N, C-alpha and C positions, 0 to 999 in steps of 0.2 A: 357449224363448226367456229369457234375463235377461241387464240391463244392471246390470256391478257395475262400482266403480273399483278401478283398476289400482294395485298396490301390488308392492315391490321383488321380494318373492318372485314374480311374472307376470314379472319381466322375460325369465330365460329362455326362455318360450314366446312371449310377443310378440316380441323380437329374430325365434325362426324364423319366427313369423306375419308380420310385415314382409318381413325379405327374402324369404320362399318367393312373396309377394303380388308384389312388382314385380321382383325380381332373380333370375337364374340358369333353368337350366331349367325349375326347379318352374314358375315364374310363366310360363309359355307356355301355360300349362294354361286360364288364365285369361284376360281380356282386359286386365287393368290393368301388362303387364310393360313393366319401361322397359329390359329385356336387350339391346334395337336401340340405345338413348338415351347407356345409362352402365355401365361397368363398375365391379366393385366391389361393395361390398354397401349396402346404401341406408340400414340404422341399423345400430347394433351395443349390446352389453348398456349399456358406461359413458356413452353417449347417450342409452339409455332410460332409466338411473337416472336423471339428469340431469331428464330429462322427469320425472318423475314425482313427485321430489322440489322443480320449481320452483314458487316461489309464485304463484299467479294462473293456475298451468296444470292439468288435469287428461289422464288418460287411461282413458275408458270401454271395456269389453271386453263385446263381445258374446257369449255362452256359453251352451251346450245342455248342463246337466250339467255337466259337468268338461272340455267340450272348448272350446275357443276357437278361435271361428268369426271373428271378427274387434274391429278397436278402431278407436279415432279422440282423435288430441290435440284437447284447447280450452285457447286459453288467451285469459282477459281482457283486452281491449285497449279501456283508457277505457268507452265506451257500446257497444263490438265486441265480437263472441269470431270470434278467428281458430280457423277449424279447417283440421287438417292431417293426415299421417298416415294418412287414412281407407283402412284395409287388411280386404281379407276372403280368406280361404281359395281358393286358384286354382282347387280343385274344388270349390268351392260357390258361385261367383261365378254373376252373375247368377237368384239363389232368396232375393233379398229383403234380404238380411243388412246392405248397405251401405246401403239407405231404412231400416232400422232406425234403427240408427247416426244417419244422418241426422234424424228425429226425436229420439233423443234428445239430441243437440246442440241440437234447436231447445228442447226444454224447459228443456234446460240454461242457455241463454241467456235465456229467457226468467225462468228464478230468479237470473240474476243481474242480473236488468234489461236486459239490452241489448237496443237495438235491431235492430243488424243480425248477420248472420253473414258474414265475409268467410273467401278462401282465395288464393290462389297455385295456378298449375295452368303445368307446363311449357306453354307453347303451341301445338306442333305434336304436342299428343296428345288431337286433334280426337276422338275415340270419348269419350276423358274428360269434355271440355269439354262434351259436347253430352249427357253425362250430367249434368251437374249442372243442365246449362238445363233438360234435361224435369225435374228437383225444384226448379223454382223459382229456380235464383239465375240472375243476370246479367250479363254482362259491363260491367263498369265504364269497358273502353276505356283503363284504367290496364295499361303493362306495366313490370315490371322486370326488372333484372339475372339473370340465373342464378347467385349466387354462392351456393359452398357453406361452412362454416364449413372443413374440413378433409376431404383424401381419404375419410376414414371413412364419409362419406356418398355416395362414388361419385367417378367420373372418365366426366366426359361426354366422347363419343365425337364431338363435334361440337358447334357455336354451338347454345348455348340462349334462351331468354327465357320468362319466367312472364306469361301473361294474369291477373289479378285479376278474382273472379267475389265476388258480393255479393249474399243474401236478403236484405228488410228482412222482420223477425218481428212476427209481431201482439199 
């Protein structure tokens, strides 16, 4: 497996990966589904293109040969690194790809001289919060409103909020 930097040439495959990991029936193969919480898509090609081209933001890919297995968005935020959109193909979730991407994120944080990595997770996603806790992240006690830029990111089926998790980088 190798970790590479996403480019605009990866947008179509990234879009399929992210949406298959979180939305629709295919997401039910894995444990990261948001299908019962949200309607619509998690991301679209325009949004992914914007992320890839955003200053201070990168998207890392985990590939085996030419097969895209997972991805993660990383954004420098002062002396911290924001981690988002961690996605693993549903049929291979639980095989260590997410852990590999977290390790790559930590290496990137060190390269960027960041002291912490932080993220937001939907508060009722207990299994996901617990997964991050097992990987060294801690709940900060901070909560944020669940606000999406527009409906291209999905439509909540119930009232939701985010919790903030972070990890010290050594």
